[in-house]
N, C-alpha and C positions, 0 to 999 in steps of 0.2 A: 704179234700183236702185244702192246705193251699190257703188264699186269695191272689188273686194277686195284688201287689203295682202297683195302677194306679197313674201316675203323673198328675195332673190337670193343663192344660194350662194357660198361665197369658196371659192378653191382656193390653194395655195402648190405654183406649178409647182416642176419641176427646173431646176437650173442652166441646162441646155443649152435646155430649154422659154423659160426667162427669155429668154436670150440671143437666141432666134427671135424673141420678142416685141419685144424690142427693134429688131430688124431690121423687123418688120412694121410698128409703129407710127411708124417714122421712114421710110416707104415706101422702103426699100434693097432692093428686089429690081426687076430687070428680065429679063421684063416684069412688071409691078406685079402684086402677092400681097398680097390683102387681109384674109388671115385664115389660120387652122391649116385643114389640108387633110385628107382621108383616103387610105387606100390607093388608088391608082389608077395602074396601068402605064403610062398613058398621059400623066401628068404627071410632069414633071421635078420639081415642087414637092413630091411627096410625103412626103419627109422632115421638112418642116415641119409637126409633128405636135403633137398635145396628147393625154396619156394621163393618166386619173383614175379614183382607186378606183370600183367599181360603184355604191357609196351615194351618191357625191357626182353620178356621172352619173344617176343615176335622179330626184334632185332638180332638176339643172341641166335635162336633159330635159323634166319636167315643167314647169318655169317658163319654160323656153325662153331661159335666159341664165346665165351664169356670170362671177363676177368673179376676175380675178388679182390675187393680192397678193403684195407684196415679204417676207422674212423676217420682216420688222419688223410685218407685217400692214397694211402701206399699200396702199390699192387702187392699181394700173397701168392695168387694162385690163378690159374687159367682151367676152366672147364671147357674140356670137348663136347660141345651137345650132343648127344647120341639117342636122347629120347626126351618126350615132354609128357605132361599129363595134366586135365585140369583140376585146380586145386579149389575151385569155388571162389565167389567174391572179388572176381578180376584179378585172381592170382594163380600163376601156372607154376607147377613143378618141372625142374631142369635133372635131367641125368645125364651122367657121363664121367669119364675118369679127369683126373685134375693133374696138374703141373706144376710145381711149386716155382713162382716167379720171386718171391721174398719172404722175409723172416721177421716175427715179430721180436723186437731187443728190449723192449721196456715190459714194466709187469712186475709186481711182487715176487720174488724166489723164480724169477725168469731162470737163473742157473740151474735150477733144479728140474726144470722141464727139459729131461734128456729123453732121447729116442730110445727103443730098445737095442737098435745097431751101436748105438754110442756106449750104451752102459754094456752090450756085449762085447766090446772091445777088452774090458777087464775082467768081466763075470760071464761065464759062459752059461746060458739058459739052464743047463740042467744040474748047475751049482745053487742057484736060486729059488726060493721059496715066498711067493708072490703074494703079496696081501693089499686087496683093494681096501683102503680106507675112506668112508664116506661120513664119519663123526669122530668127534675125540674118542679115545680108547680108555676103556675102563681097565681095573686092575685084572678083571677075570679075562678080557681080551689080549693083554701083555703077558699073563699066565700061559694062554692057551697058544700064542705064536711061540713064546720061549720053547714051550714043551715039544711043539711040532719041531721046530727048528734043531734042537736035540737029538729028537727020535729020526730026522732024517737025514742029517749031517750036512743041511743046506744052509745058506747065507740068506739071512730075512731079509725082503725087499717090501719095503711100507709104498704103497701108490697112493699118496694123499690124492683123491679125486676132488679137484677146485672149478669143475666146469660148472656153466648157469645152473644154478638151482639145486646143486648135488649135495654141497656140505651140509650136513643136517645139525644145525641149532647153532652154527658159528660162519663166520665169512670164511672166503677161500684162505685170506694169509693168516688167519686163527687157525684154520685145519693146518697148514702146513705148520705151525710153529708146535701146534699139539703133537703133531705125527713126529715131528724132531724130538719133543722132548721123549715120547714113546719109545721111540728107536733108542734113545740113550739109556731108558730103564730096561729095555732088553738087551741090551749090550750086543755081542757075538758079532762084532761088526756089521750090524744093522744099515741098511741103506735105506733110503729116502730118495724118492722121485714123485715130482707133481705131474699128474696128468690133467688134459683138458676134458676130462669125463664129465658130460652135462647129463641134467636131467632129462629123460624120455618116458618117463612115468613107470611108477611101482605096482599098479593095478594092471593085473594079468590076466588071463594067461597070453604068453607070446610064444606062438610056436609049442615047443616041448618046455620053455622055460616059464618060470613063473611071473617074469614081466619082462619088458624092453629092458629096463637096469638092469634086470639079473643077466640077461644075454650079453648085454655091452660090457657090464664088469667083467665077466668071465672072458670075453674075447680079448679086451685090452691084458687081462692079467697074463693069460695066454701068450700072449706077442714077447712079455717079458721074460716067462719061466715057465719051464716045463711042469712044476708042481703048484698047486695054489690051494690058500687057506681061505674060505669064506665063512666070514665073520657073522653074527647074528644081525640082522636089520637093527633092531632096537637096541640099544646100551641096557646091559643086564649087570645091576652093581653099581658100585662107586666107582669114581677115577681117581688118580693118584692125585695128591695135593696140588703138584707141578702142573698140572694138565688141567685142574679144576679152577686155578688162578688164571690161566689163561682164557677159559671159557667165562669166565665171570668178569674179566676186562674187557673181553668181545661183546659179550652180551649181558649188561648190567640190568639190575633189577628195574622194572618199567617207570619207575618216578624218577631215574636218573638216565632212561635211555631216549635216544630221538624219537619222537613221534609226531606223525602229520595228523591234526584233527581237520578233515574235510568235509564241510558243509555244502549241501545241494539241496535244492528247493526251485520253486518257480520263481519269477521276480516279484517281488514285492511280498514275500513270504514271511521276512524278517530275518534271514539266515546273515545277511552283513551285518546287521545291527547285534545280532546275537554273537556272530563272532570277534565284534569289536569290544563286547562286553567281557566275552573269554579273555583277549586279548589284555585287555587293561587289569583283571583280576589276576594273572598269571606275572603281568608286572609289578604289581602291587604286591605280590606274594614276595617276589624277589627269589625265588628258588630257582627259576629256570630263565634261560634266555628264549625269547619269542618272535618270530617274524610273520607280519601279515603278507598273505597274498591275496588280497582282496580282487575279485573278477574286473571292477572298475578299473581300478588302479595297474592292475596288469595288463589290461588292453590298451590303457595307454603308454605303459614305457617296454614291458617286454613283448608284447603282440601287436604295438601300432602296425596299422595296414590290412591287417586282418579284417575280413566282411564277416557275415553272420550265416553264409551257408553253413550246411552240416559239417563240410570239410574242414574251413575255418575254425568252427566253433571246438572241433574236435582237437585241432592243432594248438589252439589256445590251452585247451585242457592239459593236452600233452605237456606244453612248456611249464606250465604250473606245476605238473606233476614232476618234472624232471627238476626243476627248483627244490621243490619241497623235500624231493629225496637225497638231495644232496645236504639239505639242511639237517635232517634226519640221521644221516651217515656222521655226522660230526656232534650228534648229542643234542641240537638244538628242537624245539617246538616249532613246527610251521602250520598256521591257521590259514586254510583256504577258504574261499567264500564264493565260488561260480556257480551258476545255474546247473551245469554238469548232467546235461537231461539223458545222457545214455549209458546202460548199465555198462556196456564194453568198454568206454573211455574211461570210467570210473575205475572198471575192473585194471586196465591199463595202469591208471596211475597207482595202486594198489600195488599191483606187481612190481613196480619201478622203486616205491618205497621198501617194501619189503626186501628186495635183493640189494637194498642200501643197508640193508640191516636195522630200518626204522620200524617202529607200529604204525598202524593204519588205523584212525578211527573215523567212521564213516557216520555221520549227523545228517538225518533227514528232516529238514525243517518244514512240516506236512502241513502247513496252513493251506487249506483246500483253495482253489482257482478261484470260487466266487469271491473268498474274502480277500484274495490278492487283488484280484479285479476292482472291488470297490474301493480298495485303498489307493491303487493306481498312481501313486506319487509322481512319477514321470510322464503319465500320459500315455505310457506305450501301450497299454492294453488297448485303448480306445483308437490308437491309429492302426493297431493291428485288425482290430474290428472292422475299420472302415478301409483295410486292404492297402494301406499306406506301408505297412511292415510285412515283409515276408518272411516265412520261415518263423514264426515267433512262439517261442515252445508255451504249451499250453493252449495256443488259439489253430494256429497252421501248421505247427509242429507238434510231434510227441513229447510228452516227459514219462520216460519209463520209470516207474515207481522202485525204488531199492526192495532187495526181498530181507535183506539184514542190514538194519543200522539202528541207531540210537533215533528214536523219533519224539520229535517235537511240534506240537503245533501252537503257534502263539496267537491264534483268536480269542479275543477278549481277555489277555493276559499281559500283565505288564514284563518288562524284560527282568526284572529281577526274579520273578518266579521262575521263569523259563531259564536263567541262569543259574539258578540253584538245582533245577532237575537236570541239568548237564554236567555240572560239577559233581552231583551224587554219583552219575553214571560213570564219569570218568574217574572218581575216586573208587568206586566200587571195583572197575578194572586193573587198578592200582598205577594210571598214570598220573594222576596229581594227588597230593595231601588235602584232604579238608580241614 
């Protein structure tokens, strides 16, 4: 009988999962971990999980394998599916060992992403003093590392943890630069390795550990060295001038930092009008560059072809968020004014922006439905009431009120008053000058 030709499905993991995968294929856990695991209260490693859509899971379980790819579609690893579990909301967790298929060749400081085996070709694990680094080091940190190195006679190994969400207060590349500077200050042939340790949560407990992150940092450090120095979670005291300069350049003051001002509110609330007034003010002031990502304009250019189902609306907001985050990454101001009725999608945009190193300001134009419907400049509410438009926010689809936002009601107020209120709030938080 001829062998059946089976096509192995492909899946692009989240950035956190890609970081975990990098640790897995580089054997960067101690005790060793060979693949993604399922929820198991008895296992410290249960945060190292992989979640895929129910559709992808069905095919992968049937075939027995799933290929994980990078954002460009290049294969990275194959998961031999040995177990699955319901992860809720149409998602399924998959467990099983991974086999490396390819290696990421690009990314900042890629040459410093060394595996324990690679490092041990030159340094025995018994001669190293591993120090997980999640934030720029202080003078006190450097003194503590130096003292421990002298006492033990070991070579310091600074593990710059640059995975998703782990660097505290700086970007991943800036954390590596700051760690290289710290290594120079420690001396003693201090080595620096970048490791893709992502944030799995500081809120504990996690088994016998204070948190999942404390377990993860200890596990990775133990894969590199027999001796580990655990620094304080929060910085104590000042940083060396050279490191402070790196931090300041990476995270400038708010009035020089990239920021996304994200307006949300019902159709007809006045959010687009207020957004345009803010853009005009920033341009007139001349101190910042600003980009408008108006809901209608974005739908015409960036999201042409999308409908108004919940899925399409969320896709539209995600696209706005991606562009806005890139603008903030490079120090610009992005002003967005979609309806954005769902809290989960707004949170997704905030996360994208903050991961890019930008600030995120949510402005809820809280004009009541009755006033928005009274204005009805486009006649949309009338059509929605007549059943001609389905899934219309405020009528046949919900609007989830933000729990925390700058709140402005435009009812019976001119745009100048509303703009003044907004500018006062932005200035109070340091984003703009008045």
